[in-house]
N, C-alpha and C positions, 0 to 999 in steps of 0.2 A: 794542541791548544784546547783545553777543556772549557765547558760552559761557565764554570766558576771563574777561570782565568779571564775569559772574555768579559764577564760581568765586572770584574775587578778593574780591568783596563778601561772600560767605559766609564766607570764611576770616577776615574781620575782624569778623564778628558775635559778640556776646556777649549772652546772656540773650534770644535771639530766640525766635520761635515757628515751629514746623514744621507746615505744613498738609498733611495727606495727602489728596490727591485735589482735583480742580478741576472738578467738575460743579456742579450748581445750588447745593448747600449750601456746597461749598468756595468758590464765587465769592462768596456772601454773607459767609462768614467772612473772606475777604481784604478785602473792602470795609470791614468793620467794623474790622479790624486797621489798615487805612490811616487811618480816622477816629481811632483811638486813638493814632496815631503810633508804632506798635510795629514793630520790624524783624521780617521774616518771610521764610521760604523755602517755596515750594510744591514738593511732591514728587509727580510724577505717573507713571503706568505707560505712558501713550500718548505716546512721545517725539515723535510728529508734531505735538503741540500746542505744543512748545517755541518754535518761531519766532514764533507769534502771541502767546504770553505775553511773550516777550522784547521784542517790538515794543511791547507795552503797558507795558513798564517793570517787569514782574513778575519778580522773581528766582525762577526755576523750574529744576529739574533733573528728569531723567527716568530711570527704570529699570523694565524689565519686571517685576522683583520688587521693588517699592518697599519692602517690609517688611524687606528684607535688611539685615544689618549694614553691608555695603558702601555701600548707598544712604543709610542713616541717618547713617553717618559722613560721607559726602559732603555731607549737609545740616547738619553741624555739631551732631549730636545731643548730643555730650559737653559742649557749651557752651550748649545751648538751655535756656530756662526752661520751655517747655511744648510739647507736641505735640497737635494736634487731628486726629483720625481721622474722615474723612467718606466712606470707601469704601462702596459699595453692599453689598459682601461683609462680613458680620459677622466671619467667620473671619479675613480680612485685617486688619480693625481690631484684633482681640484679639491676633493674632500680632505686629502692629506694636508694640502696647503692651509685650508681653513682651520683645521685642528692645530697645525703646528704654529700658526700665527696667534691663535688664542693662547697657547701655552708659552709662547715666546714671540711677542710682537716685533722684536728687533731682528729676528732670524731672516736671513736672505733666502728667498724661495725661488728655485729655478725648476721649471717643469717643461716637459714636452707636451704637445697636443697632437694627436694623430689626425683629428679632424680640425682643419684650419678654421672652420666656423666657430670653434670654441676658443679662439685666441682671446677675444675680448672677455669672455667669461672667466678665463684663467687669470687675466689681469684683475678683474673684479673680485676674484676669490683671494687676492692678496699676492699673486706671483709678481716677483720683481723682474724676472726674465722668462719669456715664453718662446720656445722654439718649436716650429712645425717641421719635423725632420723630413717627411715625405714631400711636402710642398717645396722645402728648401733644396733637397736633393734633386727634385724635378726641375727646378729652375737652373741649377748648375748644369745638369745634363743637357737640357735644351739649349742653353746658351753656348755650351761647348761645341754644339754642332756648327756654329758659325765663327767660333774663334777658339784656338787652343790656349789663349792667354788667360781665360777666366780662372781665378784661383781662390776667390773668397767672396762672400756675400754678407751684407749687413742684415741683421735679423730684428732690429727694434728701432723705434723712434722715427724721426723724419727721414733717416737714411735707409729705412727698411726697403728691401728689394733692390737696392743699388749694389753694384758689384765692384770688386777690385780686379783689374786685369793686369797681368804681368807680361812684360815684353823685354826681351834681351836685345840690346843694341848690338846687332851683328853685322853691321855694314860699316865701312870706313866713313866715319862722320865726326864732326866737331861742331856742336851746337850749344849755345848758351841755355841754361835752365830757364831763365826768364823768357827767352824767345820761344822755347818749346811750350811753356805754359800758356802762351797766347793762343795756341791751337788746341791743346788737350789739357785735361785737369790732372796733372801729375802730382801725386801726394807725397811720394818719397822715392829715393834712389838708393840702390844697393850698388856700390862701386865694384869694379872688377877686383879690387883688393879686399873686399868683404866688409867694407865700412858702410853702415846704414846711415843715410842722410835724411832725417825726417823733415827737415825744412831747409833745403839747400839755398844758398845765396843765388840771386838772379844771375850773377856772373860765373857761377859754377859751369864748367864745360862738361857736357854729357859726351862720353866717349865710347868707343867700341869695347864691348865687354861689360859695360854697366847694365844693370837691370832697372827698368823704370816701372813704377806701380801707378796705374791710372784709374781714376774714378769714372765708372761708366754705368749706364743702365741699358735695358733691353732695346731701347729705341735708338741708341747711338753707338753701339759697340762696333758695328761694321764700319760706320763712318770714321770712328776714332782710328781703327786699324788702317783704314785706307789713307787717312791723313798722315799717319806715321810713316807709311810707305812713301808718300809724296815728299815728305821732309827728308827722306833718306835715312831715317832712324832704324827701320827694320826692313827685312826683305819682303817682297810681295809674295 
């Protein structure tokens, strides 16, 4: 893939995603975008990486100052639907968002912040979604020391820092969903047949082999798990 071909591809893109940076996190983002069949452009600062990226078929462009108007315009920012900032430098991520929003006020801006104290600053710069990966990972790792059920965490809004815990019903039990919800905040059920029930009826019978997903926080995770054992839903 030549630079001319990449430039031609980008010029024809509409509603694509711009990925800023291609280190570990940027690589994972690109792989996920491929799975979602979304058009994307990778914008990097180290132009020596371009030949290897082009060889892999990844549409990438380079600029020593990747956050500049010129670089963003080259990536088609005015036609893009979203921009994802994965640079190690929080300042670069925030300045990139400021510039991208000036060039395209409607673009959806997603960024990481390595310093959690910059979370609000990132929102003020125009970010629509802000993720603090180290803080987030630390929470999951710490919570996992008291329960193996933690599988996800909310990262924004009033639900920020709440978790979803996953429990498989592995005891012989038959309990109504409505009765179960009186004790714990079950938000959905994955039946043993693989059917996802996002809002089961109160009379749905939770059975052995089902997986329940429960909303918890750091203050009640152990209590929730203990209550499920008492109800005979999971093993102690």
